[in-house]
C-alpha positions, 0 to 999 in steps of 0.5 A: 511478423512485426518488423524490428522497427515496429517492435521498437515502436511498441516497446517505446510506447509501453515504456512511455505508458509505464513512466507516465502512469498515474498509479505507477509510483510506490505508495510510501516509496520503496523505502517506506514499504520496506520500513513498514514491513521491517517494523512488522517483522520486528513485532512478530511473535515466534510462531509468526516468524516461522509462519512467514518463513515457511510461506516465503520458502514457497516462493520457489514456485512463484518466481524462484526467490525463496530467500528474499527478505520480508522487507524486500518482498513487500515491494514485489506487488508494485511490479507484479501488477504490470506482469503476471498479476495484471488483475491486481492493479486496482487492489492498491487503492479504493476510490470514494466519490467526493460527496460521500463521507464514509466508505461503503465497500458494497458501493465503492468496490462494487466490482470487488476490485479494490484494496479491501478485497485485495487484503481479504483475498490475501488473508483467505489464501494465507489461512488455507492449506497449500498443497499443490505447487500452484497453491503454494505459489499463490500463498507466497504471492498472498504474503507479498501482497498483504505486506504491500497492501497494508502499507498502501492502505495507510497512505491516505491518498490510496483511500481517497477521492475517485474524481481526482484519482486519489490526488493524481490529477491535482498538479502541485508545486512541491518545494518548487518542483512539479508534482501532484498531490498523490506523489507528495504523499507517496514519497515527497513528504518522506524525502523532505523529512529525510526518512529512508530505509534502513537509516531511519528504521530505529528512529521510526520503530514504535515501542508498542509490542502487543494490544493491536485490535485487528479492525481493517475496515476501521483502518480504511476509514481512518485513512480516508478521514486523513485524506479528507482532513489532511491530504486535500487541505493545506496548512490553513485548512483550505482545499488544495487546487491544481497549481497550488504551491506546497512546502514547509507548512504542509510538510510540518502539518503532515510529517507526523501523520506520515510517521504515525501511519507507517508505524501503525501499518507495521504494527497492524501488519504484525497483528494480522500475521500473528493472528494468522499464525495462531489460526485466529480468524481475521476479517476485512469487511462485511458487505452490506447495502448502502 
């Protein structure tokens, strides 16, 4: 049996790992994920609103939180990956080698362990009947994962270079404070732009209601190109290296991208859920050889 001192040491080490983990930060921050899912909820048709309500009620068999709001449910995936759903960790991103110019799921997700597969798995479970308590819990988790992963997918540094872990290894000074390129996109730009939930929700709510074509593979490539063209390059178009100082010019260049990507994420998540509620097929990707 471990001594109290050993238990305390283990707990301290686990806390240190969680605090320093390069992928711990919420993509878009907590506020960003809530904004995306609130936009989606506002754009759902009546059938989809009923659909997510019924599935959310099945959370009683997941964690007992059947009454959690949809925006709040979209935060769950970031804590779940350190608990019961350890296997979902890599489903928050996809890494592409720097010498590649496009995404190939067969190449870049060879272990079937990336955001594309996480989204596909969630859609499959949401499209299936859930009879047993276990299946109902899995379906409730799938709704929470889908809401979160669609948000993650639209954060360009979650669809970016393998060599630098999506910008986590690129240390920068962000408005004079130590950060890294991934964190700048996760929350730094939003914070400097004073975007928060629920204060900014009306400002960010897009006018579009319908007409979104569901093409998840294309959305992934769109984020990937934004990472290459905007995320990794400063306001002058030069490649960002560790130690770079980023501030107003980089913010001015990328604030519109952040706003657009959050709006697109909300609209596209709504389009997926509307389709699922109407039993229309939704596919993420087709595996093919490089």
